[in-house]
N, C-alpha and C positions, 0 to 999 in steps of 0.2 A: 444580621446578615440574611439575605434572601437565600432560600434553599432551592437546590436544583438536583433532581434525581437523574442519574445517568446510567442507562442500561447498556452494558458493553460486555460482549463475550471475552474480549481481549483485555487483559490487565496484568501488570507485573505480579510475579516474576516471569510471566509469559513474555515472549519477545516477538518481533516482527513489525511490519508496517502498521498492522491493525491496532497495535498498542499505543503508538506515539501520539496520534491526533488528540485523543481525549485525556491521555495522561498529561500532556502539556497544557491543554485548555484548563484542566482541573488544577494544575499547579499554579496557574496565574489567575484563575477566577477568584481565589481568596484575596488577591490584591485589590480586587474591584468590589469587595464586600459581598461576594457570592459564596455560599457554602455548598460544595459538591458532595452529594451522597452517591457513592458508586455501588451499583448492583452488578455482580459478576459471578460466574460459576465457581464453586469451591474446588471442583475436580474436573477442569476442562480437559478434553482429549488433545493435549498438546505436549510434545516431547521436549522441545527446545525451550530453554529458560535463560534469563539474564537477570540475576538477582540484583545487580547494580542499579537497575531501573527503579527499584524500590526507593532509592534515594530521592527521587523526584516526587514521591507521594508525601504531600504535606501532612504534618501531624493534625492539622485542622480538618482534613478530609476524613469522612467516615466511609469505610468500605464494608459492604454487606456481601458476604459470600454464601451462596445458596447451592446445595448439592444438585448435580445434573446427571442424568443418564443419557448416554449417546449410543446408538446402535453399532458403532464401530467395534464393540466388544465381540459381536457375532463374527465379523470379518476376521478379527484377530484369532479367534478360536479355529476358524476354518483355514486361514491362509497365513497366519503368523502376524507379527507386529512390525514388518519392515517398512510400512508407510505411515507411521503413526502421526507424524507432524501435521499433515493435512493443510500445510500452509498455502499450497497452490490452488486449493479448491477442487482439485481432481484427485481421485484415488490413484489413477495411473493413466499414462498416455501410451502404454505398451499395446501393441496390436495383437493381443492374444484373446482367446475366448474368455478366459477368466477375467481379464481386465475390462473387456467390453461389457461383460455381464455386471461387474461391480459398478461400472460407470452408469449403466442403465438403471440398476437398482437405486443408486444414489440419486439420480435425476428424477425418476418416476415414482418411487415409493416414499421418498423423504422430501416432501415439499413444504416449505421452500428449501429446507436443508435439514441435516440430521439433528440439529439443535431444537427441532420442533417440540420435542417432549419436555423441554424446559419451560414452555410457554405457560401452560395452565398452573403448575405448581408455583411459578414465580409470580403470576398474577395474584394468586391467593395469598401469598406472603406479603406482597406489596400493598394490598388493599388496606391492611391494618397500619402499615408504616406510613402511608400517605395521609391517613386520617390523623394518626397520633402526631406526626411531624408537621402537619398542616402545610404540605408541599403543594405549590401551585405551578411548578415548572418541571417538565420531564423531557429527557432526551433519550432517543434510541439511536444507536449507531450500527450500521450494517455495511457489508455482510459480516456475519450471517444475518439474513433478513428476518429470521425468527425473532430477533430483538425488536423489530418494528411491530410484530404481531402482539408481543407483550404490551407495548405501549398503546396499540390500537384498542385492545380490550380494556385497558385502564381508562383510556379516554372515553369509552362508552359508559363506563361506570361513574367516572368523575368528569362530567361535561365541562367543568370550569378549569380543568387542567390546561395549561399552555404547553402543547406538545411540539417538540422539534424532532423531526425525523431526518437524521444525518446519513447521507449516502456517500461512503468513501469509494464505492464502485456502483455502477448501474445495477439494475435488477434484470428485467427481461431484455434489456438492450446489451447485456454483457455477452460478448461473443463466446465465452467459454461454455455457455449453456449448450452450445451445439455439440460439445463433446459428451453430453449426457444422453444424446439420442432421445430427446423428449417426444412422447406421443402428443397428438393434437390435444387430447384431454389434459395431459399434464401441463402443457404450455398454457392452455386456457385457464387452469387453476392458478398458475404463477401470475398471469396477467390480471386475474380477478383480485388476488391478494394484493398485488402491487397497486392496483387502482384504488382499492379500499384504503390503503395506507396514504396514498398521495392526496386523496380527496378529504380525508379526515384530519390529517396533520395540520396544525396551525401554521407551521413553517416547514418547508423542505429545504434542507441545507445540503450543499454539495461542494466539490472542490474545484470545479472548472466551469467555464462559460458554456461550452458545447453541451455538457451533461445537464446544466441548468435548463438550457433551451429544450432538451429532450424531455425532461421531467415536466416542463410546462405543456409540451405537446401531448404528454400522456395524461394530463388532467390536474396536475398540482396547482393549487390556487395561489400559493405564495412561495416563491423560490428565491433563495439568496445564495451567493457564492462566498465562501471563505476558503482560500487555498490552504494547502499544507504549508509547513514552514520549517524554520530551524530555531533552536533554542540557544540564545547567546551564552547561557551557562555551559553548554556543551563545547563551546569554542573559545572560552575565555583564555585558555592556555594553549590554543592552537598555534603551531608554528610549522611552516613548510620546511621539510628536511631535504637537504641535498644528498643525492646518491649518484653513483656512477652509472646507473641504469636509467633507461627511458621506460618508465613503468606505465602501462595501460591498466587501469583498475576498474573492476566492476564488483559490486557488493549487493547481493540479494538474489531473488529468483531469476533464473534464466531458463525459459522453457521454449516450446515449439512456436509460441507466438512472439518470442523475444530473441530471435536468433539472427544476428547481423552477418549473414554468410558472405556478403560482399566485403565486409570489414576484414574477415579472415583472409580472403583472397588478396585484398590490398596489402595487408601486412606481410604476407608471404612474398609478394612481388617486390615490396620495398626492401626486404631482407636480401633478395636475390640481386637487386640493382645497387644497393648501398651497403657496403661492407661495414662501415661504422655504425649504421642503424642496426644492422644484423647483430653486431656484437653487444649493443646496449639494450635492445628490446627485451622486456619482460612483461608477460601477461599474467596479472594476478586476479584471480576470481575467488569470491567467497559466497557462501550461501547455498541455496538449493539449485544446483546446476544439472540440467538434463544430460544424462550420460551420452545421448546421441550427439549433443553439441560438443562435449569434450572429445568424443571420437572424431567428429568432423574437424576440429582444430588440430588434433594430433596427426591427422592424415597429411597435413601440409608439411613438407620436409623441413622447412625453416622454422616452423612454429612449435613442433613437438617438444623440443628441449627448453622452450621459453615459457611453457605453461606451468603456472604454479596454482594448484587447487588448494585453497586455504581452509576449505570446509566451513563450519559454522564459526562465526566470530560474534562476541557480544558487541553492543553498541559502542562502548568505549574503544574497543580494539578496531572497530570499523573506522572511527574517526582518526585513529593512529595511522591506518592504512591511507586515508585521505592525504595525510601529511607527507607521505612518501611518493604518492602518485604524481606522474608528469602530466597525465591526461586522464580525466575521469569519464567513464563510459556510462551513459544513461540510455536505457532501452525501454521504449513504450510497447504496448501491444501492437502488433502489425495487423490492425483491424479497425473497425469503425469505433469501438469503444476506446481505442487508444488515442483517437483524435481529441478526446476531452480530458485525458488523464493528466493530473499534475502530481507526480509521485513526490512523497516527502523527501526522497533522496535528491531531487532537483534542487531544492532550497538549501539543503545541507551542502551540496556542491557549490552553490552560489556563495555560501558563507565562507568557503575556503579561498575564494578569489582565484581559483585555479582554472585552467582551460577545461571546457566540457565538450565532449563529443557525443551527440545524441542521434539515435536512429528511431524512426517511427513511421507512421503513415505519411503520405505526401503532404497533407495539411494537418496541423494540430495546434492546440493551445500552447503546447511547449515550444513549438517552432516560433510562435509569435513572441514569446518571452526571449528566447535565445537570440533571435535576429536583432534584438535591441542592444546586444553587446555582451551578453552573458556566456555565449558559447557558439558551437558549430552544430548544424543540424543537417542530417541526410535522410532521405526516404530509404527504406530497406532495399529498394530496387535501384538506388542511386548509382551514378557513374563511378566505377572503380577508380579511374584516374583522378576524379575530383576528390574522392576520399583520400587518396594518396597525397595529393597536393596539400590538403588541409592538415593531415598528420605531419607532413614534413615542415609545414609552417610552424607548428608547435615545437617539433624536434629542433629546428634551427633557430628557435627563439624569435621568430618573426611574427608570430600570432600575438596580438596585443589584447588583453582583457581590458575592456573599457572602464572597469572599476566602478560600475554604476552603483547607486545607493540601494542596498538590499534590505534596509531596516524595516521596510513595510512588510517583509516576510518573516520578521521575528515572531516567535510564538507569543510573546507578551503583547505586541501590537495587534496580532491577529485575535488574541483574546479580548482586547479592547473593542475590536469590531464586533465580536460575538456579543459582548455585554450590551453594546448599543442596540443590536438587533433584538436581544431578549427584552430590553426595556421598552421597545416599541410594540411588543406583542400586546 
């Protein structure tokens, strides 16, 4: 078997979108005669866990866990542990002096991210492993982008390494950087590090066409796209469940860049105008939901009693929620980086064959997929009446999912694409 070293901050039992991509690639790489060797922190600063994801880790895969120190411990001592999960990339969006200070410190003192202190110790540990295991392929997946800096240093030591830098999100083009109030010097350092990665990686891999074009513009010499996807094994027992409710469901992060305000307005108006719809509507949300969004929804007189905040759910329970939903809500960043994002959730939604309602920028890669028959797309500033019409079409069973072939987005087929790219390096 060919060996491939994969450096990922996120790995089971940790959970979230950052885990799924390379967990699933690793699961199926063994079927194509590739042996993944995972390098991940032993003690990452993450609170939420999903131990059932460990079932996807093949016995053939070797997992190397190395200790990490992260500066969040200082924050915890000063301000408590209320924000430990760090899943959104921001310490806080609250408009207080403390939170503004923490965001500034995060953005300007810990470049590219607070995982930077794992770079040198991990490089030192991996030098011996690469020699002993005779490894010729290495993957770094970010964010956090410190993972790319580990691979960059290893590439400079072992020039014959085939290095794939995988970007699940952009780096300097990610709009969320604006919330860190970067100084000109800090932004310059970010750009310099990014440029060094893009120009030295043998392959830059990302999830969508627009982001691929951006990385080419930034100097990447070889860029390929492999989207996120869904795992057939997760859906082998999937069955849509009938309920007496019209359930609108969203599962995952919902923050200030992912708030469909016109949707809440449209739903409230529909409840006012249609008594049957009012009686049957239920809004089910799970994951990390900005409290300001929950407050906004609750202020609508017809929506307050219909809101169900499920909190954190493991992946298996999320799929169970899919089975009950009447309409699956997909939210992109309302920003430039949202134009190129293909969330993993999109492809899991497609696998359910249920109606999808998505909000994002005026134009996006997701819009191009959905308009082919997988779902409904609106810009965040879209017309409220149009949103209402589309929701009613689903409610009245007039919306027809075209049932297009989604097998190209299965994790196994996507891994086959990855193997083809690896063998061409």
